[in-house]
Backbone as JSON Lines, residues from 0, in Angstrom:
{"i":0,"aa":"X","n":[142.5,68.48,17.31],"ca":[142.77,67.16,17.85],"c":[144.09,67.17,18.61]}
{"i":1,"aa":"X","n":[144.13,66.38,19.66],"ca":[145.39,66.25,20.39],"c":[146.48,65.74,19.44]}
{"i":2,"aa":"X","n":[147.71,66.21,19.65],"ca":[148.81,65.87,18.75],"c":[148.99,64.36,18.64]}
{"i":3,"aa":"X","n":[148.97,63.66,19.77],"ca":[149.2,62.21,19.76],"c":[148.14,61.49,18.92]}
{"i":4,"aa":"X","n":[146.87,61.87,19.09],"ca":[145.84,61.2,18.32],"c":[145.89,61.62,16.86]}
{"i":5,"aa":"X","n":[146.21,62.86,16.6],"ca":[146.28,63.34,15.22],"c":[147.25,62.5,14.39]}
{"i":6,"aa":"X","n":[148.4,62.19,14.97],"ca":[149.39,61.36,14.26],"c":[148.86,59.94,14.06]}
{"i":7,"aa":"X","n":[148.22,59.39,15.09],"ca":[147.64,58.05,14.98],"c":[146.55,58.02,13.93]}
{"i":8,"aa":"X","n":[145.73,59.05,13.91],"ca":[144.64,59.14,12.94],"c":[145.18,59.15,11.51]}
{"i":9,"aa":"X","n":[146.19,59.95,11.27],"ca":[146.76,60.03,9.93],"c":[147.31,58.68,9.48]}
{"i":10,"aa":"X","n":[148.08,58.04,10.35],"ca":[148.71,56.77,9.99],"c":[147.67,55.68,9.8]}
{"i":11,"aa":"X","n":[146.75,55.56,10.74],"ca":[145.76,54.49,10.67],"c":[144.81,54.7,9.51]}
{"i":12,"aa":"X","n":[144.45,55.95,9.24],"ca":[143.57,56.24,8.11],"c":[144.24,55.86,6.79]}
{"i":13,"aa":"X","n":[145.53,56.15,6.66],"ca":[146.26,55.74,5.46],"c":[146.28,54.22,5.33]}
{"i":14,"aa":"X","n":[146.53,53.55,6.44],"ca":[146.57,52.08,6.41],"c":[145.21,51.49,6.07]}
{"i":15,"aa":"X","n":[144.15,52.08,6.59],"ca":[142.8,51.58,6.32],"c":[142.47,51.75,4.84]}
{"i":16,"aa":"X","n":[142.92,52.85,4.24],"ca":[142.71,53.02,2.79],"c":[143.45,51.94,2.01]}
{"i":17,"aa":"X","n":[144.67,51.63,2.47],"ca":[145.42,50.56,1.83],"c":[144.73,49.21,2.0]}
{"i":18,"aa":"X","n":[144.17,48.99,3.18],"ca":[143.44,47.74,3.42],"c":[142.22,47.65,2.5]}
{"i":19,"aa":"X","n":[141.53,48.75,2.33],"ca":[140.38,48.79,1.42],"c":[140.8,48.35,0.02]}
{"i":20,"aa":"X","n":[141.9,48.92,-0.46],"ca":[142.36,48.58,-1.81],"c":[142.85,47.13,-1.88]}
{"i":21,"aa":"X","n":[143.51,46.67,-0.82],"ca":[143.97,45.29,-0.77],"c":[142.78,44.32,-0.9]}
{"i":22,"aa":"X","n":[141.69,44.66,-0.22],"ca":[140.53,43.77,-0.2],"c":[139.72,43.82,-1.5]}
{"i":23,"aa":"X","n":[139.59,45.01,-2.09],"ca":[138.62,45.16,-3.18],"c":[139.19,45.67,-4.5]}
{"i":24,"aa":"X","n":[140.47,45.94,-4.55],"ca":[141.08,46.38,-5.81],"c":[142.08,45.32,-6.28]}
{"i":25,"aa":"X","n":[141.73,44.56,-7.31],"ca":[142.62,43.47,-7.75],"c":[143.96,43.96,-8.3]}
{"i":26,"aa":"X","n":[144.08,45.25,-8.56],"ca":[145.35,45.78,-9.08],"c":[146.29,46.23,-7.97]}
{"i":27,"aa":"X","n":[145.84,46.12,-6.71],"ca":[146.69,46.56,-5.59],"c":[147.97,45.74,-5.54]}
{"i":28,"aa":"X","n":[149.09,46.42,-5.38],"ca":[150.37,45.7,-5.37],"c":[151.28,46.19,-4.24]}
{"i":29,"aa":"X","n":[150.67,46.49,-3.09],"ca":[151.43,46.94,-1.94],"c":[152.12,45.79,-1.22]}
{"i":30,"aa":"X","n":[152.71,46.11,-0.09],"ca":[153.46,45.13,0.71],"c":[152.56,44.61,1.83]}
{"i":31,"aa":"X","n":[152.08,43.38,1.68],"ca":[151.06,42.85,2.59],"c":[151.55,42.75,4.03]}
{"i":32,"aa":"X","n":[152.74,42.24,4.24],"ca":[153.2,42.04,5.61],"c":[153.41,43.36,6.34]}
{"i":33,"aa":"X","n":[153.89,44.37,5.62],"ca":[154.06,45.69,6.23],"c":[152.7,46.29,6.59]}
{"i":34,"aa":"X","n":[151.73,46.12,5.7],"ca":[150.39,46.63,5.97],"c":[149.79,45.93,7.18]}
{"i":35,"aa":"X","n":[149.93,44.62,7.25],"ca":[149.41,43.87,8.39],"c":[150.03,44.37,9.7]}
{"i":36,"aa":"X","n":[151.33,44.51,9.72],"ca":[152.03,44.95,10.93],"c":[151.59,46.34,11.35]}
{"i":37,"aa":"X","n":[151.46,47.23,10.38],"ca":[151.09,48.61,10.69],"c":[149.65,48.7,11.18]}
{"i":38,"aa":"X","n":[148.75,47.91,10.6],"ca":[147.35,47.92,11.04],"c":[147.22,47.42,12.48]}
{"i":39,"aa":"X","n":[147.9,46.34,12.79],"ca":[147.84,45.79,14.15],"c":[148.45,46.79,15.15]}
{"i":40,"aa":"X","n":[149.55,47.41,14.78],"ca":[150.16,48.42,15.64],"c":[149.2,49.58,15.87]}
{"i":41,"aa":"X","n":[148.54,50.03,14.81],"ca":[147.58,51.13,14.94],"c":[146.4,50.75,15.81]}
{"i":42,"aa":"X","n":[145.91,49.51,15.67],"ca":[144.8,49.03,16.49],"c":[145.17,49.01,17.96]}
{"i":43,"aa":"X","n":[146.39,48.58,18.25],"ca":[146.86,48.57,19.64],"c":[146.91,49.98,20.21]}
{"i":44,"aa":"X","n":[147.41,50.93,19.41],"ca":[147.5,52.31,19.87],"c":[146.12,52.91,20.08]}
{"i":45,"aa":"X","n":[145.18,52.61,19.18],"ca":[143.83,53.13,19.33],"c":[143.14,52.51,20.55]}
{"i":46,"aa":"X","n":[143.37,51.23,20.77],"ca":[142.83,50.56,21.96],"c":[143.32,51.26,23.23]}
{"i":47,"aa":"X","n":[144.61,51.57,23.28],"ca":[145.17,52.26,24.44],"c":[144.57,53.65,24.59]}
{"i":48,"aa":"X","n":[144.44,54.37,23.48],"ca":[143.88,55.72,23.51],"c":[142.46,55.72,24.06]}
{"i":49,"aa":"X","n":[141.68,54.72,23.67],"ca":[140.27,54.64,24.08],"c":[140.09,53.96,25.45]}
{"i":50,"aa":"X","n":[141.19,53.45,26.03],"ca":[141.1,52.68,27.27],"c":[140.1,51.52,27.09]}
{"i":51,"aa":"X","n":[140.27,50.82,25.96],"ca":[139.33,49.75,25.61],"c":[139.65,48.42,26.27]}
{"i":52,"aa":"X","n":[140.7,48.38,27.05],"ca":[141.02,47.17,27.8],"c":[141.34,45.96,26.94]}
{"i":53,"aa":"X","n":[141.84,46.21,25.73],"ca":[142.22,45.11,24.84],"c":[141.11,44.62,23.93]}
{"i":54,"aa":"X","n":[139.9,45.14,24.1],"ca":[138.77,44.62,23.31],"c":[138.96,44.91,21.82]}
{"i":55,"aa":"X","n":[139.37,46.13,21.5],"ca":[139.6,46.47,20.1],"c":[140.87,45.78,19.59]}
{"i":56,"aa":"X","n":[141.92,45.82,20.38],"ca":[143.2,45.22,19.99],"c":[143.05,43.72,19.71]}
{"i":57,"aa":"X","n":[142.4,42.99,20.59],"ca":[142.29,41.54,20.44],"c":[141.46,41.19,19.2]}
{"i":58,"aa":"X","n":[140.4,41.94,18.94],"ca":[139.61,41.67,17.74],"c":[140.42,41.93,16.48]}
{"i":59,"aa":"X","n":[141.16,43.04,16.47],"ca":[141.98,43.35,15.29],"c":[143.05,42.3,15.07]}
{"i":60,"aa":"X","n":[143.71,41.89,16.15],"ca":[144.76,40.86,16.03],"c":[144.18,39.55,15.52]}
{"i":61,"aa":"X","n":[143.0,39.19,16.0],"ca":[142.36,37.95,15.57],"c":[142.01,37.99,14.09]}
{"i":62,"aa":"X","n":[141.57,39.15,13.61],"ca":[141.18,39.27,12.21],"c":[142.38,39.35,11.28]}
{"i":63,"aa":"X","n":[143.5,39.82,11.82],"ca":[144.69,40.01,10.98],"c":[145.6,38.78,10.92]}
{"i":64,"aa":"X","n":[145.3,37.76,11.71],"ca":[146.16,36.58,11.75],"c":[145.3,35.32,11.73]}
{"i":65,"aa":"X","n":[145.47,34.41,10.78],"ca":[146.39,34.53,9.64],"c":[145.93,35.58,8.64]}
{"i":66,"aa":"X","n":[146.86,36.1,7.87],"ca":[146.6,37.24,7.0],"c":[146.21,36.76,5.6]}
{"i":67,"aa":"X","n":[144.96,36.95,5.23],"ca":[144.52,36.71,3.86],"c":[143.16,37.34,3.68]}
{"i":68,"aa":"X","n":[142.78,37.55,2.45],"ca":[141.51,38.24,2.16],"c":[140.32,37.46,2.72]}
{"i":69,"aa":"X","n":[140.36,36.16,2.58],"ca":[139.23,35.35,3.02],"c":[139.09,35.36,4.54]}
{"i":70,"aa":"X","n":[140.21,35.48,5.24],"ca":[140.18,35.42,6.71],"c":[139.42,36.6,7.3]}
{"i":71,"aa":"X","n":[139.81,37.81,6.95],"ca":[139.2,38.97,7.6],"c":[138.04,39.56,6.81]}
{"i":72,"aa":"X","n":[138.0,39.27,5.49],"ca":[136.95,39.86,4.69],"c":[136.89,41.36,4.93]}
{"i":73,"aa":"X","n":[135.7,41.85,5.16],"ca":[135.54,43.28,5.4],"c":[135.55,43.63,6.89]}
{"i":74,"aa":"X","n":[135.59,42.63,7.76],"ca":[135.4,42.9,9.19],"c":[136.51,43.74,9.8]}
{"i":75,"aa":"X","n":[137.77,43.46,9.43],"ca":[138.87,44.27,9.96],"c":[138.77,45.7,9.46]}
{"i":76,"aa":"X","n":[138.47,45.85,8.19],"ca":[138.29,47.19,7.63],"c":[137.2,47.95,8.37]}
{"i":77,"aa":"X","n":[136.06,47.31,8.57],"ca":[134.93,47.99,9.21],"c":[135.23,48.34,10.66]}
{"i":78,"aa":"X","n":[135.83,47.42,11.39],"ca":[136.15,47.68,12.79],"c":[137.04,48.91,12.92]}
{"i":79,"aa":"X","n":[138.13,48.93,12.17],"ca":[139.09,50.02,12.29],"c":[138.57,51.32,11.68]}
{"i":80,"aa":"X","n":[137.89,51.21,10.53],"ca":[137.36,52.41,9.87],"c":[136.32,53.09,10.74]}
{"i":81,"aa":"X","n":[135.4,52.32,11.31],"ca":[134.38,52.89,12.19],"c":[135.0,53.48,13.44]}
{"i":82,"aa":"X","n":[135.91,52.73,14.06],"ca":[136.49,53.16,15.33],"c":[137.32,54.42,15.18]}
{"i":83,"aa":"X","n":[138.19,54.46,14.19],"ca":[139.05,55.63,14.05],"c":[138.24,56.83,13.54]}
{"i":84,"aa":"X","n":[137.26,56.59,12.66],"ca":[136.45,57.69,12.14],"c":[135.63,58.37,13.22]}
{"i":85,"aa":"X","n":[134.97,57.57,14.05],"ca":[134.14,58.14,15.11],"c":[135.0,58.72,16.24]}
{"i":86,"aa":"X","n":[136.14,58.1,16.53],"ca":[137.03,58.66,17.54],"c":[137.55,60.02,17.08]}
{"i":87,"aa":"X","n":[137.95,60.11,15.82],"ca":[138.4,61.39,15.28],"c":[137.29,62.43,15.39]}
{"i":88,"aa":"X","n":[136.06,62.02,15.1],"ca":[134.93,62.95,15.2],"c":[134.77,63.47,16.62]}
{"i":89,"aa":"X","n":[134.91,62.6,17.61],"ca":[134.78,63.07,19.0],"c":[135.9,64.03,19.35]}
{"i":90,"aa":"X","n":[137.1,63.75,18.88],"ca":[138.22,64.66,19.15],"c":[137.98,66.02,18.51]}
{"i":91,"aa":"X","n":[137.43,66.03,17.32],"ca":[137.13,67.28,16.63],"c":[136.04,68.06,17.35]}
{"i":92,"aa":"X","n":[135.03,67.36,17.87],"ca":[134.01,68.05,18.67],"c":[134.65,68.69,19.89]}
{"i":93,"aa":"X","n":[135.52,67.95,20.55],"ca":[136.14,68.44,21.78],"c":[137.02,69.66,21.54]}
{"i":94,"aa":"X","n":[137.52,69.81,20.31],"ca":[138.37,70.96,20.01],"c":[137.65,72.04,19.23]}
{"i":95,"aa":"X","n":[136.33,71.91,19.11],"ca":[135.53,72.96,18.49],"c":[135.53,72.95,16.98]}
{"i":96,"aa":"X","n":[136.0,71.87,16.37],"ca":[135.99,71.79,14.9],"c":[134.77,70.99,14.48]}
{"i":97,"aa":"X","n":[133.62,71.66,14.57],"ca":[132.36,70.95,14.47],"c":[132.06,70.43,13.06]}
{"i":98,"aa":"X","n":[132.3,71.25,12.06],"ca":[132.02,70.79,10.7],"c":[132.9,69.6,10.34]}
{"i":99,"aa":"X","n":[134.18,69.66,10.72],"ca":[135.08,68.55,10.44],"c":[134.62,67.28,11.15]}
{"i":100,"aa":"X","n":[134.1,67.44,12.36],"ca":[133.57,66.29,13.11],"c":[132.41,65.64,12.37]}
{"i":101,"aa":"X","n":[131.52,66.48,11.86],"ca":[130.36,65.97,11.14],"c":[130.79,65.24,9.87]}
{"i":102,"aa":"X","n":[131.79,65.76,9.18],"ca":[132.24,65.11,7.96],"c":[132.82,63.72,8.23]}
{"i":103,"aa":"X","n":[133.5,63.57,9.36],"ca":[134.02,62.24,9.71],"c":[132.87,61.29,10.03]}
{"i":104,"aa":"X","n":[131.87,61.77,10.75],"ca":[130.71,60.92,11.05],"c":[129.96,60.57,9.77]}
{"i":105,"aa":"X","n":[129.84,61.52,8.87],"ca":[129.18,61.27,7.59],"c":[129.89,60.17,6.81]}
{"i":106,"aa":"X","n":[131.2,60.23,6.78],"ca":[131.97,59.21,6.06],"c":[131.75,57.82,6.65]}
{"i":107,"aa":"X","n":[131.63,57.76,7.98],"ca":[131.41,56.47,8.65],"c":[130.06,55.89,8.24]}
{"i":108,"aa":"X","n":[128.99,56.7,8.27],"ca":[127.67,56.13,7.95],"c":[127.56,55.78,6.48]}
{"i":109,"aa":"X","n":[128.23,56.52,5.61],"ca":[128.21,56.16,4.2],"c":[128.86,54.79,4.0]}
{"i":110,"aa":"X","n":[130.0,54.59,4.62],"ca":[130.68,53.3,4.53],"c":[129.83,52.18,5.13]}
{"i":111,"aa":"X","n":[129.19,52.48,6.27],"ca":[128.31,51.5,6.92],"c":[127.16,51.09,6.0]}
{"i":112,"aa":"X","n":[126.58,52.05,5.33],"ca":[125.46,51.75,4.44],"c":[125.9,50.85,3.29]}
{"i":113,"aa":"X","n":[127.12,51.04,2.81],"ca":[127.63,50.2,1.72],"c":[127.74,48.75,2.17]}
{"i":114,"aa":"X","n":[128.24,48.53,3.38],"ca":[128.34,47.18,3.9],"c":[127.0,46.49,4.01]}
{"i":115,"aa":"X","n":[126.0,47.23,4.48],"ca":[124.65,46.67,4.62],"c":[124.07,46.33,3.25]}
{"i":116,"aa":"X","n":[124.2,47.26,2.32],"ca":[123.64,47.04,0.97],"c":[124.29,45.83,0.3]}
{"i":117,"aa":"X","n":[125.59,45.73,0.48],"ca":[126.31,44.6,-0.12],"c":[125.84,43.28,0.47]}
{"i":118,"aa":"X","n":[125.72,43.24,1.8],"ca":[125.3,42.0,2.44],"c":[123.83,41.65,2.15]}
{"i":119,"aa":"X","n":[123.06,42.67,1.78],"ca":[121.67,42.42,1.4],"c":[121.57,41.92,-0.04]}
{"i":120,"aa":"X","n":[122.71,41.86,-0.73],"ca":[122.73,41.32,-2.09],"c":[122.36,42.31,-3.17]}
{"i":121,"aa":"X","n":[122.51,43.61,-2.87],"ca":[122.13,44.62,-3.85],"c":[123.19,45.7,-3.97]}
{"i":122,"aa":"X","n":[124.4,45.28,-4.3],"ca":[125.48,46.24,-4.45],"c":[125.26,47.16,-5.64]}
{"i":123,"aa":"X","n":[124.38,46.76,-6.54],"ca":[124.11,47.62,-7.69],"c":[123.53,48.97,-7.27]}
{"i":124,"aa":"X","n":[122.83,48.99,-6.11],"ca":[122.3,50.26,-5.61],"c":[123.46,51.16,-5.19]}
{"i":125,"aa":"X","n":[124.45,50.58,-4.54],"ca":[125.65,51.33,-4.17],"c":[126.32,51.9,-5.41]}
{"i":126,"aa":"X","n":[126.44,51.08,-6.44],"ca":[127.12,51.52,-7.66],"c":[126.37,52.68,-8.31]}
{"i":127,"aa":"X","n":[125.04,52.66,-8.27],"ca":[124.27,53.78,-8.83],"c":[124.54,55.07,-8.07]}
{"i":128,"aa":"X","n":[124.58,54.96,-6.73],"ca":[124.85,56.15,-5.92],"c":[126.28,56.65,-6.13]}
{"i":129,"aa":"X","n":[127.25,55.74,-6.12],"ca":[128.63,56.14,-6.3],"c":[128.87,56.75,-7.67]}
{"i":130,"aa":"X","n":[128.09,56.32,-8.65],"ca":[128.19,56.9,-10.01],"c":[127.38,58.19,-10.13]}
{"i":131,"aa":"X","n":[126.73,58.59,-9.02],"ca":[125.92,59.82,-8.97],"c":[124.72,59.77,-9.91]}
{"i":132,"aa":"X","n":[124.23,58.55,-10.14],"ca":[123.01,58.4,-10.91],"c":[121.78,58.65,-10.03]}
{"i":133,"aa":"X","n":[121.94,58.45,-8.72],"ca":[120.89,58.73,-7.76],"c":[121.5,59.47,-6.58]}
{"i":134,"aa":"X","n":[120.68,60.23,-5.82],"ca":[121.21,60.93,-4.66],"c":[121.17,60.02,-3.44]}
{"i":135,"aa":"X","n":[121.72,60.51,-2.33],"ca":[121.85,59.67,-1.15],"c":[120.49,59.24,-0.61]}
{"i":136,"aa":"X","n":[119.51,60.14,-0.64],"ca":[118.19,59.81,-0.1],"c":[117.51,58.73,-0.93]}
{"i":137,"aa":"X","n":[117.65,58.82,-2.24],"ca":[117.08,57.77,-3.1],"c":[117.78,56.44,-2.85]}
{"i":138,"aa":"X","n":[119.09,56.51,-2.71],"ca":[119.9,55.32,-2.42],"c":[119.46,54.64,-1.13]}
{"i":139,"aa":"X","n":[119.34,55.41,-0.04],"ca":[118.94,54.8,1.23],"c":[117.48,54.34,1.19]}
{"i":140,"aa":"X","n":[116.66,55.02,0.4],"ca":[115.28,54.58,0.25],"c":[115.19,53.2,-0.41]}
{"i":141,"aa":"X","n":[115.99,53.0,-1.43],"ca":[116.01,51.7,-2.1],"c":[116.59,50.62,-1.18]}
{"i":142,"aa":"X","n":[117.6,51.0,-0.42],"ca":[118.19,50.04,0.52],"c":[117.16,49.63,1.57]}
{"i":143,"aa":"X","n":[116.43,50.62,2.11],"ca":[115.42,50.32,3.12],"c":[114.33,49.42,2.55]}
{"i":144,"aa":"X","n":[113.95,49.65,1.3],"ca":[112.93,48.81,0.67],"c":[113.41,47.36,0.56]}
{"i":145,"aa":"X","n":[114.66,47.18,0.22],"ca":[115.24,45.83,0.16],"c":[115.2,45.18,1.53]}
{"i":146,"aa":"X","n":[115.61,45.93,2.55],"ca":[115.64,45.38,3.91],"c":[114.23,45.03,4.39]}
{"i":147,"aa":"X","n":[113.27,45.89,4.08],"ca":[111.88,45.61,4.48],"c":[111.35,44.37,3.78]}
{"i":148,"aa":"X","n":[111.76,44.17,2.52],"ca":[111.31,42.97,1.79],"c":[111.86,41.7,2.41]}
{"i":149,"aa":"X","n":[112.96,41.85,3.16],"ca":[113.56,40.72,3.86],"c":[113.13,40.67,5.33]}
{"i":150,"aa":"X","n":[112.13,41.48,5.67],"ca":[111.53,41.52,7.0],"c":[112.54,41.94,8.09]}
{"i":151,"aa":"X","n":[113.45,42.83,7.73],"ca":[114.41,43.35,8.69],"c":[113.76,44.49,9.47]}
{"i":152,"aa":"X","n":[113.68,44.4,10.8],"ca":[113.05,45.46,11.59],"c":[113.88,46.74,11.6]}
{"i":153,"aa":"X","n":[113.2,47.86,11.78],"ca":[113.82,49.18,11.89],"c":[114.53,49.62,10.62]}
{"i":154,"aa":"X","n":[114.16,49.04,9.48],"ca":[114.82,49.43,8.23],"c":[114.57,50.9,7.9]}
{"i":155,"aa":"X","n":[113.33,51.35,8.1],"ca":[113.01,52.74,7.8],"c":[113.7,53.68,8.77]}
{"i":156,"aa":"X","n":[113.76,53.3,10.04],"ca":[114.46,54.12,11.02],"c":[115.95,54.19,10.7]}
{"i":157,"aa":"X","n":[116.52,53.08,10.3],"ca":[117.92,53.04,9.91],"c":[118.16,54.03,8.77]}
{"i":158,"aa":"X","n":[117.27,54.02,7.81],"ca":[117.39,54.96,6.69],"c":[117.3,56.4,7.17]}
{"i":159,"aa":"X","n":[116.34,56.69,8.04],"ca":[116.17,58.08,8.51],"c":[117.41,58.59,9.23]}
{"i":160,"aa":"X","n":[118.0,57.74,10.05],"ca":[119.17,58.19,10.82],"c":[120.38,58.33,9.9]}
{"i":161,"aa":"X","n":[120.55,57.42,8.96],"ca":[121.61,57.58,7.95],"c":[121.46,58.93,7.25]}
{"i":162,"aa":"X","n":[120.24,59.24,6.83],"ca":[119.99,60.5,6.12],"c":[120.26,61.7,7.01]}
{"i":163,"aa":"X","n":[119.9,61.59,8.27],"ca":[120.1,62.73,9.19],"c":[121.58,63.05,9.33]}
{"i":164,"aa":"X","n":[122.4,62.03,9.52],"ca":[123.84,62.25,9.65],"c":[124.4,62.8,8.35]}
{"i":165,"aa":"X","n":[123.98,62.21,7.24],"ca":[124.45,62.68,5.93],"c":[124.06,64.14,5.71]}
{"i":166,"aa":"X","n":[122.84,64.5,6.11],"ca":[122.37,65.87,5.9],"c":[123.15,66.88,6.71]}
{"i":167,"aa":"X","n":[123.55,66.51,7.93],"ca":[124.37,67.42,8.73],"c":[125.64,67.8,7.97]}
{"i":168,"aa":"X","n":[126.2,66.82,7.25],"ca":[127.41,67.1,6.5],"c":[127.16,67.84,5.2]}
{"i":169,"aa":"X","n":[126.17,67.39,4.44],"ca":[125.93,67.96,3.12],"c":[125.21,69.3,3.18]}
{"i":170,"aa":"X","n":[124.53,69.59,4.3],"ca":[123.79,70.84,4.43],"c":[124.23,71.61,5.67]}
{"i":171,"aa":"X","n":[125.54,71.61,5.94],"ca":[126.07,72.24,7.14],"c":[125.77,73.73,7.16]}
{"i":172,"aa":"X","n":[125.28,74.22,8.3],"ca":[124.95,75.63,8.47],"c":[126.05,76.33,9.27]}
{"i":173,"aa":"X","n":[126.98,76.9,8.55],"ca":[128.08,77.59,9.21],"c":[127.69,78.89,9.87]}
{"i":174,"aa":"X","n":[126.47,79.36,9.57],"ca":[126.02,80.62,10.17],"c":[125.35,80.4,11.53]}
{"i":175,"aa":"X","n":[125.12,79.15,11.9],"ca":[124.49,78.85,13.18],"c":[125.43,79.22,14.32]}
{"i":176,"aa":"X","n":[124.86,79.39,15.51],"ca":[125.69,79.71,16.67],"c":[126.63,78.54,16.97]}
{"i":177,"aa":"X","n":[127.72,78.83,17.69],"ca":[128.66,77.77,18.05],"c":[127.99,76.7,18.9]}
{"i":178,"aa":"X","n":[127.08,77.12,19.76],"ca":[126.37,76.14,20.59],"c":[125.53,75.21,19.72]}
{"i":179,"aa":"X","n":[124.86,75.79,18.73],"ca":[124.03,74.96,17.85],"c":[124.9,74.04,16.99]}
{"i":180,"aa":"X","n":[126.03,74.55,16.53],"ca":[126.94,73.71,15.75],"c":[127.48,72.55,16.59]}
{"i":181,"aa":"X","n":[127.78,72.85,17.85],"ca":[128.27,71.79,18.74],"c":[127.22,70.71,18.93]}
{"i":182,"aa":"X","n":[125.97,71.12,19.13],"ca":[124.9,70.14,19.29],"c":[124.71,69.31,18.03]}
{"i":183,"aa":"X","n":[124.82,69.96,16.87],"ca":[124.68,69.24,15.6],"c":[125.79,68.21,15.45]}
{"i":184,"aa":"X","n":[127.01,68.61,15.8],"ca":[128.15,67.7,15.68],"c":[128.0,66.51,16.63]}
{"i":185,"aa":"X","n":[127.6,66.79,17.87],"ca":[127.39,65.71,18.83],"c":[126.31,64.75,18.33]}
{"i":186,"aa":"X","n":[125.25,65.32,17.8],"ca":[124.16,64.48,17.29],"c":[124.64,63.61,16.14]}
{"i":187,"aa":"X","n":[125.45,64.18,15.25],"ca":[125.95,63.4,14.11],"c":[126.81,62.23,14.58]}
{"i":188,"aa":"X","n":[127.66,62.49,15.57],"ca":[128.53,61.42,16.07],"c":[127.71,60.34,16.77]}
{"i":189,"aa":"X","n":[126.8,60.74,17.64],"ca":[126.0,59.75,18.37],"c":[125.12,58.95,17.42]}
{"i":190,"aa":"X","n":[124.51,59.62,16.45],"ca":[123.67,58.91,15.5],"c":[124.5,58.05,14.56]}
{"i":191,"aa":"X","n":[125.72,58.5,14.26],"ca":[126.62,57.67,13.47],"c":[126.95,56.38,14.18]}
{"i":192,"aa":"X","n":[127.2,56.47,15.49],"ca":[127.48,55.27,16.28],"c":[126.26,54.36,16.31]}
{"i":193,"aa":"X","n":[125.07,54.94,16.4],"ca":[123.85,54.12,16.38],"c":[123.73,53.39,15.05]}
{"i":194,"aa":"X","n":[124.04,54.07,13.95],"ca":[123.96,53.43,12.63],"c":[124.89,52.24,12.54]}
{"i":195,"aa":"X","n":[126.1,52.39,13.06],"ca":[127.05,51.28,13.05],"c":[126.5,50.12,13.87]}
{"i":196,"aa":"X","n":[126.0,50.42,15.06],"ca":[125.45,49.39,15.93],"c":[124.28,48.68,15.27]}
{"i":197,"aa":"X","n":[123.37,49.44,14.69],"ca":[122.2,48.85,14.03],"c":[122.61,48.02,12.82]}
{"i":198,"aa":"X","n":[123.65,48.47,12.12],"ca":[124.1,47.71,10.95],"c":[124.6,46.33,11.33]}
{"i":199,"aa":"X","n":[125.23,46.22,12.49],"ca":[125.7,44.91,12.95],"c":[124.5,43.99,13.17]}
{"i":200,"aa":"X","n":[123.45,44.52,13.8],"ca":[122.24,43.73,14.01],"c":[121.57,43.36,12.71]}
{"i":201,"aa":"X","n":[121.49,44.31,11.79],"ca":[120.86,44.03,10.49],"c":[121.61,42.94,9.75]}
{"i":202,"aa":"X","n":[122.92,43.05,9.71],"ca":[123.71,42.08,8.97],"c":[123.66,40.7,9.63]}
{"i":203,"aa":"X","n":[123.52,40.68,10.94],"ca":[123.35,39.41,11.63],"c":[122.03,38.75,11.2]}
{"i":204,"aa":"X","n":[120.97,39.54,11.11],"ca":[119.69,39.03,10.66],"c":[119.73,38.58,9.2]}
{"i":205,"aa":"X","n":[120.58,39.23,8.41],"ca":[120.72,38.85,7.01],"c":[121.53,37.55,6.85]}
{"i":206,"aa":"X","n":[122.13,37.09,7.95],"ca":[122.91,35.86,7.9],"c":[124.37,36.08,7.56]}
{"i":207,"aa":"X","n":[124.81,37.36,7.6],"ca":[126.22,37.68,7.3],"c":[126.79,38.56,8.41]}
{"i":208,"aa":"X","n":[126.82,38.06,9.64],"ca":[127.29,38.9,10.75],"c":[128.77,39.24,10.63]}
{"i":209,"aa":"X","n":[129.18,40.44,11.04],"ca":[130.61,40.75,11.09],"c":[131.31,39.78,12.04]}
{"i":210,"aa":"X","n":[132.6,39.61,11.86],"ca":[133.34,38.69,12.72],"c":[133.58,39.28,14.1]}
{"i":211,"aa":"X","n":[133.35,40.57,14.28],"ca":[133.39,41.2,15.6],"c":[132.0,41.1,16.2]}
{"i":212,"aa":"X","n":[131.89,40.61,17.42],"ca":[130.58,40.38,18.03],"c":[129.85,41.69,18.29]}
{"i":213,"aa":"X","n":[128.52,41.58,18.34],"ca":[127.7,42.75,18.66],"c":[128.1,43.34,20.01]}
{"i":214,"aa":"X","n":[128.39,42.47,20.96],"ca":[128.77,42.94,22.3],"c":[130.05,43.76,22.25]}
{"i":215,"aa":"X","n":[131.07,43.25,21.58],"ca":[132.34,43.96,21.51],"c":[132.19,45.27,20.75]}
{"i":216,"aa":"X","n":[131.47,45.22,19.64],"ca":[131.25,46.45,18.87],"c":[130.53,47.47,19.74]}
{"i":217,"aa":"X","n":[129.53,47.02,20.49],"ca":[128.77,47.93,21.34],"c":[129.63,48.58,22.41]}
{"i":218,"aa":"X","n":[130.5,47.79,23.04],"ca":[131.39,48.34,24.07],"c":[132.3,49.4,23.47]}
{"i":219,"aa":"X","n":[132.89,49.1,22.31],"ca":[133.8,50.04,21.66],"c":[133.07,51.32,21.28]}
{"i":220,"aa":"X","n":[131.88,51.2,20.71],"ca":[131.12,52.38,20.31],"c":[130.76,53.24,21.52]}
{"i":221,"aa":"X","n":[130.38,52.62,22.62],"ca":[130.04,53.39,23.81],"c":[131.26,54.1,24.39]}
{"i":222,"aa":"X","n":[132.41,53.46,24.36],"ca":[133.63,54.12,24.82],"c":[133.92,55.37,23.99]}
{"i":223,"aa":"X","n":[133.68,55.26,22.69],"ca":[133.94,56.4,21.8],"c":[132.95,57.53,22.07]}
{"i":224,"aa":"X","n":[131.66,57.2,22.08],"ca":[130.63,58.22,22.26],"c":[130.75,58.89,23.63]}
{"i":225,"aa":"X","n":[131.14,58.14,24.64],"ca":[131.27,58.72,25.98],"c":[132.39,59.74,26.09]}
{"i":226,"aa":"X","n":[133.2,59.87,25.04],"ca":[134.23,60.9,25.03],"c":[133.67,62.28,24.73]}
{"i":227,"aa":"X","n":[132.45,62.34,24.24],"ca":[131.84,63.64,23.9],"c":[131.58,64.46,25.16]}
C-alpha cells in the first residue's frame, strides 16, 4: 500500500474499532469528542484520497453531528468500515498483496451480513455463527431463508456472493499462479462491493435503510472499485 494511505488506513481502522465499541459495548469508556474529531478527520482524508468530491466527507460529517448513539446508529460505522476496508483491498491488489486484499474484502462482507441479519430481526443467527456453533455457509443459509420469508428479492444470490467472497479468504490457494491470484482478489473486492450495495437495498426493503442514501453509497463504491 502507498505510504500515505497505509497511515490513513491504520488510524481510521483503529477509530472505527473504537466507534464499534462505543456503539455496542456498554463498558466502553473512551473519549467521545476525540473519537468524533478523529473519525471526521479520517473521513475527510479518505474522501480526498478517493477523489469523492465531498460525498463521503459530507455524509460522515452529517452522521457525526450532533454526536450521540441514537443519531448515527450503525450508519457511520458501516459507511467508514466499508469504505476503508474496500479501499485498502484495492490498494493491496495494486501492490500484489492478493491474499491480504481478499482478507479485507472478506471482513467487509462478514460485517455487512451482520447488519442485514440484525435489521431482519434475527441477530441470534449472528450470535450462533460468532460463537462458532454454525459455519458461515449455514449462517448465510439461515439468513437467506429469513429474507425470503420476508419476500426480499435476490436473497439467495446475496447469500451465494457472500459465500464466494468468504471462500476466497477461508480457502485461499497460495499455490495458484500470480495471475490467478490477482483475478481472485479482484473478484473478491468487486463482489464485496456488490454485497454492500445489495445490503443497502435489502435493508431499505426491510424498512431500516441506512442513513447514507443508496445513490451516495453507489457512487462511493464505484469510485473504490474503479481503482482496480
